[in-house]
C-alpha positions, 0 to 999 in steps of 0.5 A: 500500500502506498502513502496515498492509499490510506485506510479510512477518512482523510486527515487534515492538520489544524492549519488546513482546517478553519471555522466558517464565518457568518457574513451578513453584509446587508441589513435584511440579512442581519434581520433574517438571521436575528429573527431566526435566532429569536424564533428558535428560542421563543417558539419552543418556549411559547409552545411549552407554555401553551401545551404544559400549563 
């Protein structure tokens, strides 16, 4: 087996791997992003209060 034919998934060094960035350039993009975050918190809270009271 040669070096290029490794078993399993490929491995990457820490220098090759970086985290992604959220780029919100337009005001409407910021609004949609923040609204989605708020909905992810408020919707389960509201449904929990409604169904378990």
